[in-house]
mmJSON file of the N, C-alpha and C atoms, coordinates in Angstrom:
{"data_MODEL":{"atom_site":{
"group_PDB":["ATOM","ATOM","ATOM","ATOM","ATOM","ATOM","ATOM","ATOM","ATOM","ATOM","ATOM","ATOM","ATOM","ATOM","ATOM","ATOM","ATOM","ATOM","ATOM","ATOM","ATOM","ATOM","ATOM","ATOM","ATOM","ATOM","ATOM","ATOM","ATOM","ATOM","ATOM","ATOM","ATOM","ATOM","ATOM","ATOM","ATOM","ATOM","ATOM","ATOM","ATOM","ATOM","ATOM","ATOM","ATOM","ATOM","ATOM","ATOM","ATOM","ATOM","ATOM","ATOM","ATOM","ATOM","ATOM","ATOM","ATOM","ATOM","ATOM","ATOM","ATOM","ATOM","ATOM","ATOM","ATOM","ATOM","ATOM","ATOM","ATOM","ATOM","ATOM","ATOM","ATOM","ATOM","ATOM","ATOM","ATOM","ATOM","ATOM","ATOM","ATOM","ATOM","ATOM","ATOM","ATOM","ATOM","ATOM","ATOM","ATOM","ATOM","ATOM","ATOM","ATOM","ATOM","ATOM","ATOM","ATOM","ATOM","ATOM","ATOM","ATOM","ATOM","ATOM","ATOM","ATOM","ATOM","ATOM","ATOM","ATOM","ATOM","ATOM","ATOM","ATOM","ATOM","ATOM","ATOM","ATOM","ATOM","ATOM","ATOM","ATOM","ATOM","ATOM","ATOM","ATOM","ATOM","ATOM","ATOM","ATOM","ATOM","ATOM","ATOM","ATOM","ATOM","ATOM","ATOM","ATOM","ATOM","ATOM","ATOM","ATOM","ATOM","ATOM","ATOM","ATOM","ATOM","ATOM","ATOM","ATOM","ATOM","ATOM","ATOM","ATOM","ATOM","ATOM","ATOM","ATOM","ATOM","ATOM","ATOM","ATOM","ATOM","ATOM","ATOM","ATOM","ATOM","ATOM","ATOM","ATOM","ATOM","ATOM","ATOM","ATOM","ATOM","ATOM","ATOM","ATOM","ATOM","ATOM","ATOM","ATOM","ATOM","ATOM","ATOM","ATOM","ATOM","ATOM","ATOM","ATOM","ATOM","ATOM","ATOM","ATOM","ATOM","ATOM","ATOM","ATOM","ATOM","ATOM","ATOM","ATOM","ATOM","ATOM","ATOM","ATOM","ATOM","ATOM","ATOM","ATOM","ATOM","ATOM","ATOM","ATOM","ATOM","ATOM","ATOM","ATOM","ATOM","ATOM","ATOM","ATOM","ATOM","ATOM","ATOM","ATOM","ATOM","ATOM","ATOM","ATOM","ATOM","ATOM","ATOM","ATOM","ATOM"],
"id":[1,2,3,4,5,6,7,8,9,10,11,12,13,14,15,16,17,18,19,20,21,22,23,24,25,26,27,28,29,30,31,32,33,34,35,36,37,38,39,40,41,42,43,44,45,46,47,48,49,50,51,52,53,54,55,56,57,58,59,60,61,62,63,64,65,66,67,68,69,70,71,72,73,74,75,76,77,78,79,80,81,82,83,84,85,86,87,88,89,90,91,92,93,94,95,96,97,98,99,100,101,102,103,104,105,106,107,108,109,110,111,112,113,114,115,116,117,118,119,120,121,122,123,124,125,126,127,128,129,130,131,132,133,134,135,136,137,138,139,140,141,142,143,144,145,146,147,148,149,150,151,152,153,154,155,156,157,158,159,160,161,162,163,164,165,166,167,168,169,170,171,172,173,174,175,176,177,178,179,180,181,182,183,184,185,186,187,188,189,190,191,192,193,194,195,196,197,198,199,200,201,202,203,204,205,206,207,208,209,210,211,212,213,214,215,216,217,218,219,220,221,222,223,224,225,226,227,228,229,230,231,232,233,234],
"type_symbol":["N","C","C","N","C","C","N","C","C","N","C","C","N","C","C","N","C","C","N","C","C","N","C","C","N","C","C","N","C","C","N","C","C","N","C","C","N","C","C","N","C","C","N","C","C","N","C","C","N","C","C","N","C","C","N","C","C","N","C","C","N","C","C","N","C","C","N","C","C","N","C","C","N","C","C","N","C","C","N","C","C","N","C","C","N","C","C","N","C","C","N","C","C","N","C","C","N","C","C","N","C","C","N","C","C","N","C","C","N","C","C","N","C","C","N","C","C","N","C","C","N","C","C","N","C","C","N","C","C","N","C","C","N","C","C","N","C","C","N","C","C","N","C","C","N","C","C","N","C","C","N","C","C","N","C","C","N","C","C","N","C","C","N","C","C","N","C","C","N","C","C","N","C","C","N","C","C","N","C","C","N","C","C","N","C","C","N","C","C","N","C","C","N","C","C","N","C","C","N","C","C","N","C","C","N","C","C","N","C","C","N","C","C","N","C","C","N","C","C","N","C","C","N","C","C","N","C","C","N","C","C","N","C","C"],
"label_atom_id":["N","CA","C","N","CA","C","N","CA","C","N","CA","C","N","CA","C","N","CA","C","N","CA","C","N","CA","C","N","CA","C","N","CA","C","N","CA","C","N","CA","C","N","CA","C","N","CA","C","N","CA","C","N","CA","C","N","CA","C","N","CA","C","N","CA","C","N","CA","C","N","CA","C","N","CA","C","N","CA","C","N","CA","C","N","CA","C","N","CA","C","N","CA","C","N","CA","C","N","CA","C","N","CA","C","N","CA","C","N","CA","C","N","CA","C","N","CA","C","N","CA","C","N","CA","C","N","CA","C","N","CA","C","N","CA","C","N","CA","C","N","CA","C","N","CA","C","N","CA","C","N","CA","C","N","CA","C","N","CA","C","N","CA","C","N","CA","C","N","CA","C","N","CA","C","N","CA","C","N","CA","C","N","CA","C","N","CA","C","N","CA","C","N","CA","C","N","CA","C","N","CA","C","N","CA","C","N","CA","C","N","CA","C","N","CA","C","N","CA","C","N","CA","C","N","CA","C","N","CA","C","N","CA","C","N","CA","C","N","CA","C","N","CA","C","N","CA","C","N","CA","C","N","CA","C","N","CA","C","N","CA","C","N","CA","C","N","CA","C","N","CA","C"],
"label_alt_id":[null,null,null,null,null,null,null,null,null,null,null,null,null,null,null,null,null,null,null,null,null,null,null,null,null,null,null,null,null,null,null,null,null,null,null,null,null,null,null,null,null,null,null,null,null,null,null,null,null,null,null,null,null,null,null,null,null,null,null,null,null,null,null,null,null,null,null,null,null,null,null,null,null,null,null,null,null,null,null,null,null,null,null,null,null,null,null,null,null,null,null,null,null,null,null,null,null,null,null,null,null,null,null,null,null,null,null,null,null,null,null,null,null,null,null,null,null,null,null,null,null,null,null,null,null,null,null,null,null,null,null,null,null,null,null,null,null,null,null,null,null,null,null,null,null,null,null,null,null,null,null,null,null,null,null,null,null,null,null,null,null,null,null,null,null,null,null,null,null,null,null,null,null,null,null,null,null,null,null,null,null,null,null,null,null,null,null,null,null,null,null,null,null,null,null,null,null,null,null,null,null,null,null,null,null,null,null,null,null,null,null,null,null,null,null,null,null,null,null,null,null,null,null,null,null,null,null,null,null,null,null,null,null,null],
"label_comp_id":["UNK","UNK","UNK","UNK","UNK","UNK","UNK","UNK","UNK","UNK","UNK","UNK","UNK","UNK","UNK","UNK","UNK","UNK","UNK","UNK","UNK","UNK","UNK","UNK","UNK","UNK","UNK","UNK","UNK","UNK","UNK","UNK","UNK","UNK","UNK","UNK","UNK","UNK","UNK","UNK","UNK","UNK","UNK","UNK","UNK","UNK","UNK","UNK","UNK","UNK","UNK","UNK","UNK","UNK","UNK","UNK","UNK","UNK","UNK","UNK","UNK","UNK","UNK","UNK","UNK","UNK","UNK","UNK","UNK","UNK","UNK","UNK","UNK","UNK","UNK","UNK","UNK","UNK","UNK","UNK","UNK","UNK","UNK","UNK","UNK","UNK","UNK","UNK","UNK","UNK","UNK","UNK","UNK","UNK","UNK","UNK","UNK","UNK","UNK","UNK","UNK","UNK","UNK","UNK","UNK","UNK","UNK","UNK","UNK","UNK","UNK","UNK","UNK","UNK","UNK","UNK","UNK","UNK","UNK","UNK","UNK","UNK","UNK","UNK","UNK","UNK","UNK","UNK","UNK","UNK","UNK","UNK","UNK","UNK","UNK","UNK","UNK","UNK","UNK","UNK","UNK","UNK","UNK","UNK","UNK","UNK","UNK","UNK","UNK","UNK","UNK","UNK","UNK","UNK","UNK","UNK","UNK","UNK","UNK","UNK","UNK","UNK","UNK","UNK","UNK","UNK","UNK","UNK","UNK","UNK","UNK","UNK","UNK","UNK","UNK","UNK","UNK","UNK","UNK","UNK","UNK","UNK","UNK","UNK","UNK","UNK","UNK","UNK","UNK","UNK","UNK","UNK","UNK","UNK","UNK","UNK","UNK","UNK","UNK","UNK","UNK","UNK","UNK","UNK","UNK","UNK","UNK","UNK","UNK","UNK","UNK","UNK","UNK","UNK","UNK","UNK","UNK","UNK","UNK","UNK","UNK","UNK","UNK","UNK","UNK","UNK","UNK","UNK","UNK","UNK","UNK","UNK","UNK","UNK"],
"label_asym_id":["A","A","A","A","A","A","A","A","A","A","A","A","A","A","A","A","A","A","A","A","A","A","A","A","A","A","A","A","A","A","A","A","A","A","A","A","A","A","A","A","A","A","A","A","A","A","A","A","A","A","A","A","A","A","A","A","A","A","A","A","A","A","A","A","A","A","A","A","A","A","A","A","A","A","A","A","A","A","A","A","A","A","A","A","A","A","A","A","A","A","A","A","A","A","A","A","A","A","A","A","A","A","A","A","A","A","A","A","A","A","A","A","A","A","A","A","A","A","A","A","A","A","A","A","A","A","A","A","A","A","A","A","A","A","A","A","A","A","A","A","A","A","A","A","A","A","A","A","A","A","A","A","A","A","A","A","A","A","A","A","A","A","A","A","A","A","A","A","A","A","A","A","A","A","A","A","A","A","A","A","A","A","A","A","A","A","A","A","A","A","A","A","A","A","A","A","A","A","A","A","A","A","A","A","A","A","A","A","A","A","A","A","A","A","A","A","A","A","A","A","A","A","A","A","A","A","A","A","A","A","A","A","A","A"],
"label_entity_id":["1","1","1","1","1","1","1","1","1","1","1","1","1","1","1","1","1","1","1","1","1","1","1","1","1","1","1","1","1","1","1","1","1","1","1","1","1","1","1","1","1","1","1","1","1","1","1","1","1","1","1","1","1","1","1","1","1","1","1","1","1","1","1","1","1","1","1","1","1","1","1","1","1","1","1","1","1","1","1","1","1","1","1","1","1","1","1","1","1","1","1","1","1","1","1","1","1","1","1","1","1","1","1","1","1","1","1","1","1","1","1","1","1","1","1","1","1","1","1","1","1","1","1","1","1","1","1","1","1","1","1","1","1","1","1","1","1","1","1","1","1","1","1","1","1","1","1","1","1","1","1","1","1","1","1","1","1","1","1","1","1","1","1","1","1","1","1","1","1","1","1","1","1","1","1","1","1","1","1","1","1","1","1","1","1","1","1","1","1","1","1","1","1","1","1","1","1","1","1","1","1","1","1","1","1","1","1","1","1","1","1","1","1","1","1","1","1","1","1","1","1","1","1","1","1","1","1","1","1","1","1","1","1","1"],
"label_seq_id":[1,1,1,2,2,2,3,3,3,4,4,4,5,5,5,6,6,6,7,7,7,8,8,8,9,9,9,10,10,10,11,11,11,12,12,12,13,13,13,14,14,14,15,15,15,16,16,16,17,17,17,18,18,18,19,19,19,20,20,20,21,21,21,22,22,22,23,23,23,24,24,24,25,25,25,26,26,26,27,27,27,28,28,28,29,29,29,30,30,30,31,31,31,32,32,32,33,33,33,34,34,34,35,35,35,36,36,36,37,37,37,38,38,38,39,39,39,40,40,40,41,41,41,42,42,42,43,43,43,44,44,44,45,45,45,46,46,46,47,47,47,48,48,48,49,49,49,50,50,50,51,51,51,52,52,52,53,53,53,54,54,54,55,55,55,56,56,56,57,57,57,58,58,58,59,59,59,60,60,60,61,61,61,62,62,62,63,63,63,64,64,64,65,65,65,66,66,66,67,67,67,68,68,68,69,69,69,70,70,70,71,71,71,72,72,72,73,73,73,74,74,74,75,75,75,76,76,76,77,77,77,78,78,78],
"pdbx_PDB_ins_code":[null,null,null,null,null,null,null,null,null,null,null,null,null,null,null,null,null,null,null,null,null,null,null,null,null,null,null,null,null,null,null,null,null,null,null,null,null,null,null,null,null,null,null,null,null,null,null,null,null,null,null,null,null,null,null,null,null,null,null,null,null,null,null,null,null,null,null,null,null,null,null,null,null,null,null,null,null,null,null,null,null,null,null,null,null,null,null,null,null,null,null,null,null,null,null,null,null,null,null,null,null,null,null,null,null,null,null,null,null,null,null,null,null,null,null,null,null,null,null,null,null,null,null,null,null,null,null,null,null,null,null,null,null,null,null,null,null,null,null,null,null,null,null,null,null,null,null,null,null,null,null,null,null,null,null,null,null,null,null,null,null,null,null,null,null,null,null,null,null,null,null,null,null,null,null,null,null,null,null,null,null,null,null,null,null,null,null,null,null,null,null,null,null,null,null,null,null,null,null,null,null,null,null,null,null,null,null,null,null,null,null,null,null,null,null,null,null,null,null,null,null,null,null,null,null,null,null,null,null,null,null,null,null,null],
"Cartn_x":[-0.555,-0.243,0.534,0.284,1.002,1.855,3.141,4.064,4.679,4.801,5.476,6.074,6.874,7.448,7.112,6.797,6.431,7.657,7.441,8.501,8.303,7.293,7.018,6.075,5.752,4.874,3.74,3.992,3.071,1.817,0.656,-0.594,-1.27,-0.815,-1.377,-0.295,-0.601,0.328,-0.298,0.513,0.035,0.851,0.482,1.208,2.701,3.094,4.517,5.282,4.587,5.239,5.493,4.943,5.095,6.527,6.947,8.28,8.165,8.627,8.445,9.122,10.189,10.901,10.036,8.997,8.17,6.797,6.43,5.111,4.745,3.464,2.994,3.069,3.153,3.148,1.8,0.793,-0.534,-1.496,-2.198,-3.271,-4.556,-5.15,-6.316,-7.572,-8.525,-9.812,-10.59,-11.209,-12.035,-13.175,-13.573,-14.668,-14.245,-12.959,-12.472,-12.014,-12.043,-11.59,-12.696,-12.564,-13.572,-13.308,-12.04,-11.647,-10.331,-10.155,-8.889,-8.518,-7.278,-6.754,-5.517,-5.41,-4.234,-3.462,-2.168,-1.277,-0.239,-0.092,0.942,1.85,3.11,4.085,3.599,2.907,2.449,1.147,0.534,-0.705,-1.861,-2.904,-4.059,-4.736,-5.177,-5.766,-7.279,-8.005,-9.462,-9.779,-10.823,-11.183,-11.557,-11.881,-12.253,-11.047,-9.826,-8.628,-7.943,-8.547,-7.953,-9.021,-8.681,-9.553,-8.716,-9.325,-8.645,-9.455,-8.783,-9.335,-8.329,-8.734,-7.79,-6.589,-5.409,-4.174,-3.837,-4.661,-4.399,-4.861,-3.996,-4.284,-4.125,-5.154,-5.097,-5.261,-4.286,-4.318,-4.769,-5.46,-5.858,-4.647,-3.636,-2.419,-1.208,-0.113,1.119,1.799,2.197,2.957,4.363,5.046,6.415,7.357,8.442,9.447,9.919,9.923,10.452,9.516,8.321,7.365,6.816,6.782,6.211,4.691,4.196,2.761,2.415,1.482,1.086,-0.407,-0.788,-2.189,-2.455,-3.281,-3.562,-4.913,-4.892,-6.111,-6.509,-7.768,-8.264,-9.409,-9.297,-10.337,-10.913,-12.201,-12.883,-13.639,-13.287,-13.994,-15.125,-16.234,-17.3,-18.437],
"Cartn_y":[5.735,5.791,4.55,4.121,3.013,3.588,3.245,3.741,2.579,2.737,1.761,2.506,1.799,2.359,1.446,2.028,1.265,0.594,-0.632,-1.309,-1.129,-0.354,-0.081,-1.072,-2.179,-3.197,-3.598,-3.562,-4.06,-3.194,-3.85,-3.116,-3.521,-4.608,-5.053,-4.967,-4.234,-4.058,-4.648,-5.336,-5.939,-5.387,-5.784,-5.32,-5.58,-6.668,-6.998,-6.035,-5.24,-4.257,-2.925,-2.744,-1.483,-1.252,0.014,0.406,0.956,0.176,0.508,1.808,2.205,3.436,4.682,4.591,5.752,5.728,4.639,4.565,3.14,2.9,1.549,0.677,-0.612,-1.54,-2.243,-1.692,-2.295,-1.487,-2.183,-1.572,-1.875,-0.833,-0.996,-1.289,-1.909,-2.189,-0.885,-0.678,0.523,0.627,-0.49,-0.493,0.177,0.16,0.674,2.129,2.751,4.141,4.992,6.303,7.219,7.567,7.799,8.196,7.532,7.303,6.802,7.677,8.158,8.926,8.226,8.135,7.563,8.673,8.737,9.676,8.88,9.182,8.582,9.716,9.634,10.698,12.037,11.989,13.2,13.774,13.137,13.646,12.744,13.349,12.558,11.929,10.687,9.941,9.822,9.815,9.621,8.238,8.143,6.88,5.806,6.201,5.233,4.499,4.903,4.3,3.285,2.996,2.025,1.41,0.25,-0.429,-0.801,-0.692,-1.024,-2.073,-3.132,-4.135,-4.294,-4.869,-5.067,-5.862,-5.244,-5.898,-5.815,-5.109,-5.082,-3.783,-3.227,-2.056,-2.489,-2.265,-2.615,-1.343,-1.087,0.078,-0.347,0.524,0.222,0.173,1.005,1.052,1.14,0.56,0.634,1.983,2.65,3.894,3.603,4.613,4.419,3.931,3.346,2.803,3.844,3.446,4.283,5.324,5.442,6.457,6.068,7.018,6.718,6.61,5.66,5.413,5.567,6.454,6.707,6.499,5.63,5.407,6.012,7.047,7.797,7.347,6.999,6.6,7.698,8.127,9.167,8.579,8.727,8.254,9.461,9.681,10.797,10.23,10.696,10.272,11.254,10.742,11.675,11.079],
"Cartn_z":[27.686,26.276,25.864,24.645,24.04,22.916,22.89,21.873,21.114,19.798,18.959,17.769,16.998,15.78,14.61,13.479,12.293,11.679,11.186,10.439,8.937,8.565,7.165,6.511,7.206,6.636,7.577,8.85,9.871,9.969,10.055,10.271,11.575,12.193,13.463,14.533,15.599,16.713,17.967,18.759,19.994,21.163,22.367,23.558,23.442,22.799,22.686,21.778,20.98,20.106,20.81,21.996,22.72,23.167,23.158,23.589,25.011,25.967,27.384,27.799,27.121,27.487,27.31,26.475,26.17,26.823,27.472,28.095,28.391,28.517,28.818,27.575,27.783,26.663,26.551,27.194,27.191,26.328,25.439,24.666,25.437,25.992,26.859,26.049,26.694,26.063,25.896,24.745,24.555,25.561,26.123,27.099,28.409,28.719,30.006,29.955,28.789,28.659,28.043,28.211,27.671,26.21,25.883,24.529,24.162,22.868,22.341,21.152,21.148,20.024,19.489,18.176,17.54,16.832,17.107,16.434,15.659,14.384,13.56,13.109,13.507,13.236,13.79,14.938,15.613,15.101,14.093,13.498,13.919,14.492,14.917,13.696,13.861,12.756,12.911,11.802,11.877,12.445,13.246,13.877,12.858,11.648,10.618,10.032,10.394,9.808,10.715,11.871,12.788,13.687,14.251,15.194,16.418,17.596,18.839,19.585,19.989,20.881,22.008,23.108,24.201,23.696,23.812,23.408,21.941,21.133,19.687,19.033,18.21,17.373,15.921,15.112,13.698,12.872,12.003,11.121,9.73,9.018,7.642,6.715,6.995,6.181,7.094,6.67,7.447,7.228,8.311,8.17,7.628,7.124,6.639,7.75,7.356,8.262,9.278,10.543,11.614,12.181,11.622,12.074,13.45,14.397,15.713,15.679,16.459,16.582,18.062,18.364,19.749,19.883,20.792,21.088,22.466,22.498,23.723,24.295,25.568,26.266,27.244,27.199,28.076,28.904,30.212,31.116,31.842,31.693,32.338,33.533,34.705,35.931,36.205,36.514,36.774,37.369],
"occupancy":[1.0,1.0,1.0,1.0,1.0,1.0,1.0,1.0,1.0,1.0,1.0,1.0,1.0,1.0,1.0,1.0,1.0,1.0,1.0,1.0,1.0,1.0,1.0,1.0,1.0,1.0,1.0,1.0,1.0,1.0,1.0,1.0,1.0,1.0,1.0,1.0,1.0,1.0,1.0,1.0,1.0,1.0,1.0,1.0,1.0,1.0,1.0,1.0,1.0,1.0,1.0,1.0,1.0,1.0,1.0,1.0,1.0,1.0,1.0,1.0,1.0,1.0,1.0,1.0,1.0,1.0,1.0,1.0,1.0,1.0,1.0,1.0,1.0,1.0,1.0,1.0,1.0,1.0,1.0,1.0,1.0,1.0,1.0,1.0,1.0,1.0,1.0,1.0,1.0,1.0,1.0,1.0,1.0,1.0,1.0,1.0,1.0,1.0,1.0,1.0,1.0,1.0,1.0,1.0,1.0,1.0,1.0,1.0,1.0,1.0,1.0,1.0,1.0,1.0,1.0,1.0,1.0,1.0,1.0,1.0,1.0,1.0,1.0,1.0,1.0,1.0,1.0,1.0,1.0,1.0,1.0,1.0,1.0,1.0,1.0,1.0,1.0,1.0,1.0,1.0,1.0,1.0,1.0,1.0,1.0,1.0,1.0,1.0,1.0,1.0,1.0,1.0,1.0,1.0,1.0,1.0,1.0,1.0,1.0,1.0,1.0,1.0,1.0,1.0,1.0,1.0,1.0,1.0,1.0,1.0,1.0,1.0,1.0,1.0,1.0,1.0,1.0,1.0,1.0,1.0,1.0,1.0,1.0,1.0,1.0,1.0,1.0,1.0,1.0,1.0,1.0,1.0,1.0,1.0,1.0,1.0,1.0,1.0,1.0,1.0,1.0,1.0,1.0,1.0,1.0,1.0,1.0,1.0,1.0,1.0,1.0,1.0,1.0,1.0,1.0,1.0,1.0,1.0,1.0,1.0,1.0,1.0,1.0,1.0,1.0,1.0,1.0,1.0,1.0,1.0,1.0,1.0,1.0,1.0],
"B_iso_or_equiv":[0.0,0.0,0.0,0.0,0.0,0.0,0.0,0.0,0.0,0.0,0.0,0.0,0.0,0.0,0.0,0.0,0.0,0.0,0.0,0.0,0.0,0.0,0.0,0.0,0.0,0.0,0.0,0.0,0.0,0.0,0.0,0.0,0.0,0.0,0.0,0.0,0.0,0.0,0.0,0.0,0.0,0.0,0.0,0.0,0.0,0.0,0.0,0.0,0.0,0.0,0.0,0.0,0.0,0.0,0.0,0.0,0.0,0.0,0.0,0.0,0.0,0.0,0.0,0.0,0.0,0.0,0.0,0.0,0.0,0.0,0.0,0.0,0.0,0.0,0.0,0.0,0.0,0.0,0.0,0.0,0.0,0.0,0.0,0.0,0.0,0.0,0.0,0.0,0.0,0.0,0.0,0.0,0.0,0.0,0.0,0.0,0.0,0.0,0.0,0.0,0.0,0.0,0.0,0.0,0.0,0.0,0.0,0.0,0.0,0.0,0.0,0.0,0.0,0.0,0.0,0.0,0.0,0.0,0.0,0.0,0.0,0.0,0.0,0.0,0.0,0.0,0.0,0.0,0.0,0.0,0.0,0.0,0.0,0.0,0.0,0.0,0.0,0.0,0.0,0.0,0.0,0.0,0.0,0.0,0.0,0.0,0.0,0.0,0.0,0.0,0.0,0.0,0.0,0.0,0.0,0.0,0.0,0.0,0.0,0.0,0.0,0.0,0.0,0.0,0.0,0.0,0.0,0.0,0.0,0.0,0.0,0.0,0.0,0.0,0.0,0.0,0.0,0.0,0.0,0.0,0.0,0.0,0.0,0.0,0.0,0.0,0.0,0.0,0.0,0.0,0.0,0.0,0.0,0.0,0.0,0.0,0.0,0.0,0.0,0.0,0.0,0.0,0.0,0.0,0.0,0.0,0.0,0.0,0.0,0.0,0.0,0.0,0.0,0.0,0.0,0.0,0.0,0.0,0.0,0.0,0.0,0.0,0.0,0.0,0.0,0.0,0.0,0.0,0.0,0.0,0.0,0.0,0.0,0.0],
"pdbx_formal_charge":[null,null,null,null,null,null,null,null,null,null,null,null,null,null,null,null,null,null,null,null,null,null,null,null,null,null,null,null,null,null,null,null,null,null,null,null,null,null,null,null,null,null,null,null,null,null,null,null,null,null,null,null,null,null,null,null,null,null,null,null,null,null,null,null,null,null,null,null,null,null,null,null,null,null,null,null,null,null,null,null,null,null,null,null,null,null,null,null,null,null,null,null,null,null,null,null,null,null,null,null,null,null,null,null,null,null,null,null,null,null,null,null,null,null,null,null,null,null,null,null,null,null,null,null,null,null,null,null,null,null,null,null,null,null,null,null,null,null,null,null,null,null,null,null,null,null,null,null,null,null,null,null,null,null,null,null,null,null,null,null,null,null,null,null,null,null,null,null,null,null,null,null,null,null,null,null,null,null,null,null,null,null,null,null,null,null,null,null,null,null,null,null,null,null,null,null,null,null,null,null,null,null,null,null,null,null,null,null,null,null,null,null,null,null,null,null,null,null,null,null,null,null,null,null,null,null,null,null,null,null,null,null,null,null],
"auth_seq_id":[1,1,1,2,2,2,3,3,3,4,4,4,5,5,5,6,6,6,7,7,7,8,8,8,9,9,9,10,10,10,11,11,11,12,12,12,13,13,13,14,14,14,15,15,15,16,16,16,17,17,17,18,18,18,19,19,19,20,20,20,21,21,21,22,22,22,23,23,23,24,24,24,25,25,25,26,26,26,27,27,27,28,28,28,29,29,29,30,30,30,31,31,31,32,32,32,33,33,33,34,34,34,35,35,35,36,36,36,37,37,37,38,38,38,39,39,39,40,40,40,41,41,41,42,42,42,43,43,43,44,44,44,45,45,45,46,46,46,47,47,47,48,48,48,49,49,49,50,50,50,51,51,51,52,52,52,53,53,53,54,54,54,55,55,55,56,56,56,57,57,57,58,58,58,59,59,59,60,60,60,61,61,61,62,62,62,63,63,63,64,64,64,65,65,65,66,66,66,67,67,67,68,68,68,69,69,69,70,70,70,71,71,71,72,72,72,73,73,73,74,74,74,75,75,75,76,76,76,77,77,77,78,78,78],
"auth_comp_id":["UNK","UNK","UNK","UNK","UNK","UNK","UNK","UNK","UNK","UNK","UNK","UNK","UNK","UNK","UNK","UNK","UNK","UNK","UNK","UNK","UNK","UNK","UNK","UNK","UNK","UNK","UNK","UNK","UNK","UNK","UNK","UNK","UNK","UNK","UNK","UNK","UNK","UNK","UNK","UNK","UNK","UNK","UNK","UNK","UNK","UNK","UNK","UNK","UNK","UNK","UNK","UNK","UNK","UNK","UNK","UNK","UNK","UNK","UNK","UNK","UNK","UNK","UNK","UNK","UNK","UNK","UNK","UNK","UNK","UNK","UNK","UNK","UNK","UNK","UNK","UNK","UNK","UNK","UNK","UNK","UNK","UNK","UNK","UNK","UNK","UNK","UNK","UNK","UNK","UNK","UNK","UNK","UNK","UNK","UNK","UNK","UNK","UNK","UNK","UNK","UNK","UNK","UNK","UNK","UNK","UNK","UNK","UNK","UNK","UNK","UNK","UNK","UNK","UNK","UNK","UNK","UNK","UNK","UNK","UNK","UNK","UNK","UNK","UNK","UNK","UNK","UNK","UNK","UNK","UNK","UNK","UNK","UNK","UNK","UNK","UNK","UNK","UNK","UNK","UNK","UNK","UNK","UNK","UNK","UNK","UNK","UNK","UNK","UNK","UNK","UNK","UNK","UNK","UNK","UNK","UNK","UNK","UNK","UNK","UNK","UNK","UNK","UNK","UNK","UNK","UNK","UNK","UNK","UNK","UNK","UNK","UNK","UNK","UNK","UNK","UNK","UNK","UNK","UNK","UNK","UNK","UNK","UNK","UNK","UNK","UNK","UNK","UNK","UNK","UNK","UNK","UNK","UNK","UNK","UNK","UNK","UNK","UNK","UNK","UNK","UNK","UNK","UNK","UNK","UNK","UNK","UNK","UNK","UNK","UNK","UNK","UNK","UNK","UNK","UNK","UNK","UNK","UNK","UNK","UNK","UNK","UNK","UNK","UNK","UNK","UNK","UNK","UNK","UNK","UNK","UNK","UNK","UNK","UNK"],
"auth_asym_id":["A","A","A","A","A","A","A","A","A","A","A","A","A","A","A","A","A","A","A","A","A","A","A","A","A","A","A","A","A","A","A","A","A","A","A","A","A","A","A","A","A","A","A","A","A","A","A","A","A","A","A","A","A","A","A","A","A","A","A","A","A","A","A","A","A","A","A","A","A","A","A","A","A","A","A","A","A","A","A","A","A","A","A","A","A","A","A","A","A","A","A","A","A","A","A","A","A","A","A","A","A","A","A","A","A","A","A","A","A","A","A","A","A","A","A","A","A","A","A","A","A","A","A","A","A","A","A","A","A","A","A","A","A","A","A","A","A","A","A","A","A","A","A","A","A","A","A","A","A","A","A","A","A","A","A","A","A","A","A","A","A","A","A","A","A","A","A","A","A","A","A","A","A","A","A","A","A","A","A","A","A","A","A","A","A","A","A","A","A","A","A","A","A","A","A","A","A","A","A","A","A","A","A","A","A","A","A","A","A","A","A","A","A","A","A","A","A","A","A","A","A","A","A","A","A","A","A","A","A","A","A","A","A","A"],
"auth_atom_id":["N","CA","C","N","CA","C","N","CA","C","N","CA","C","N","CA","C","N","CA","C","N","CA","C","N","CA","C","N","CA","C","N","CA","C","N","CA","C","N","CA","C","N","CA","C","N","CA","C","N","CA","C","N","CA","C","N","CA","C","N","CA","C","N","CA","C","N","CA","C","N","CA","C","N","CA","C","N","CA","C","N","CA","C","N","CA","C","N","CA","C","N","CA","C","N","CA","C","N","CA","C","N","CA","C","N","CA","C","N","CA","C","N","CA","C","N","CA","C","N","CA","C","N","CA","C","N","CA","C","N","CA","C","N","CA","C","N","CA","C","N","CA","C","N","CA","C","N","CA","C","N","CA","C","N","CA","C","N","CA","C","N","CA","C","N","CA","C","N","CA","C","N","CA","C","N","CA","C","N","CA","C","N","CA","C","N","CA","C","N","CA","C","N","CA","C","N","CA","C","N","CA","C","N","CA","C","N","CA","C","N","CA","C","N","CA","C","N","CA","C","N","CA","C","N","CA","C","N","CA","C","N","CA","C","N","CA","C","N","CA","C","N","CA","C","N","CA","C","N","CA","C","N","CA","C","N","CA","C","N","CA","C","N","CA","C","N","CA","C","N","CA","C"],
"pdbx_PDB_model_num":[1,1,1,1,1,1,1,1,1,1,1,1,1,1,1,1,1,1,1,1,1,1,1,1,1,1,1,1,1,1,1,1,1,1,1,1,1,1,1,1,1,1,1,1,1,1,1,1,1,1,1,1,1,1,1,1,1,1,1,1,1,1,1,1,1,1,1,1,1,1,1,1,1,1,1,1,1,1,1,1,1,1,1,1,1,1,1,1,1,1,1,1,1,1,1,1,1,1,1,1,1,1,1,1,1,1,1,1,1,1,1,1,1,1,1,1,1,1,1,1,1,1,1,1,1,1,1,1,1,1,1,1,1,1,1,1,1,1,1,1,1,1,1,1,1,1,1,1,1,1,1,1,1,1,1,1,1,1,1,1,1,1,1,1,1,1,1,1,1,1,1,1,1,1,1,1,1,1,1,1,1,1,1,1,1,1,1,1,1,1,1,1,1,1,1,1,1,1,1,1,1,1,1,1,1,1,1,1,1,1,1,1,1,1,1,1,1,1,1,1,1,1,1,1,1,1,1,1,1,1,1,1,1,1]
}}}
């Protein structure tokens, strides 16, 4: 998981924005994972409202100041 907090203006988050105390600071490539879920303030977001590339998360709109942002990576082995 990648964790960050909104500054109220930012819409692009990179590995350097990750908070290490809460998880990894790496935004994984969508090619290497099975599923990606984005939670803003604990609420899952529609996939149409964000884009993920290796090392970068881009949101359509900036969340309010201080809101937690969690990017969950799920890998299914099979």
